[in-house]
C-alpha positions as CSV (number, residue, x, y, z in Angstrom):
1,M,114.3,-81.7,196.4
2,A,118.0,-82.4,196.8
3,M,119.7,-85.8,196.2
4,N,121.8,-87.5,198.8
5,P,125.4,-88.7,198.0
6,A,124.4,-92.4,198.4
7,E,121.7,-92.1,195.8
8,I,124.1,-90.4,193.3
9,E,126.7,-93.1,193.9
10,S,124.1,-95.9,193.6
11,M,122.8,-94.6,190.2
12,I,126.4,-94.3,188.8
13,K,127.3,-97.8,190.0
14,A,124.1,-99.2,188.5
15,A,125.0,-97.9,185.1
16,I,128.8,-98.4,185.4
17,P,129.1,-101.5,187.6
18,D,132.9,-101.5,188.0
19,A,133.0,-97.8,188.9
20,Q,134.9,-96.5,192.0
21,V,132.8,-93.5,193.1
22,N,133.6,-90.9,195.7
23,I,131.0,-88.1,196.2
24,E,131.7,-84.9,198.1
25,D,129.1,-82.4,199.2
26,L,130.8,-79.1,198.4
27,R,128.5,-76.8,200.3
28,G,126.6,-79.0,202.7
29,D,123.3,-78.1,201.0
30,G,122.7,-81.3,199.2
31,D,122.7,-79.5,195.8
32,H,126.4,-79.0,195.0
33,Y,128.5,-82.1,194.7
34,A,131.8,-83.2,193.4
35,A,132.0,-86.7,192.0
36,Y,135.2,-88.6,191.3
37,V,134.6,-91.7,189.1
38,I,137.1,-94.3,188.0
39,S,136.1,-97.0,185.6
40,A,137.7,-99.3,183.1
41,A,134.7,-98.5,180.9
42,F,136.2,-95.0,180.3
43,K,139.4,-96.5,178.7
44,G,139.8,-95.1,175.2
45,K,137.0,-92.6,175.6
46,T,137.4,-88.8,175.6
47,R,136.7,-86.8,178.8
48,V,133.5,-85.6,177.2
49,Q,132.4,-89.2,176.5
50,Q,133.2,-90.2,180.0
51,H,131.2,-87.4,181.5
52,Q,128.3,-88.2,179.2
53,M,128.3,-91.7,180.5
54,V,128.0,-90.4,184.1
55,Y,125.3,-87.9,183.2
56,Q,123.3,-90.7,181.4
57,A,123.6,-92.7,184.6
58,L,121.9,-89.9,186.5
59,R,118.8,-90.3,184.2
60,G,117.8,-86.7,183.8
61,R,118.3,-85.6,187.5
62,M,121.1,-83.2,186.5
63,G,119.7,-79.7,186.6
64,N,116.6,-80.9,188.5
65,E,117.2,-82.6,191.9
66,L,120.9,-82.3,191.4
67,H,121.8,-78.7,190.8
68,A,125.6,-78.8,190.3
69,L,128.1,-81.6,189.9
70,A,131.8,-81.0,189.5
71,L,132.8,-84.2,187.7
72,Q,136.3,-85.8,187.5
73,T,136.5,-89.1,185.6
74,S,139.4,-91.4,184.7
75,S,140.2,-95.0,183.8
76,P,142.2,-97.0,186.4
77,P,146.0,-96.9,186.0
78,E,147.7,-99.6,184.0
79,A,149.2,-102.3,186.2
């Protein structure tokens, strides 16, 4: 069973409340997505740590309902 983009976005925002999330369906099949996530919570963390935070937010759905996720994370630019 595939996940819809709104569900992915909701799960990420629930775990990372200030996150700006943009989800793109790469193939139109509901299985292959790109996620762009910006959050102040990522500041000072390595890219691997940032990605781990997002994967934790998806609570084990990666590799099951969600087959592939191309992930790009960053902290917001300094003002």
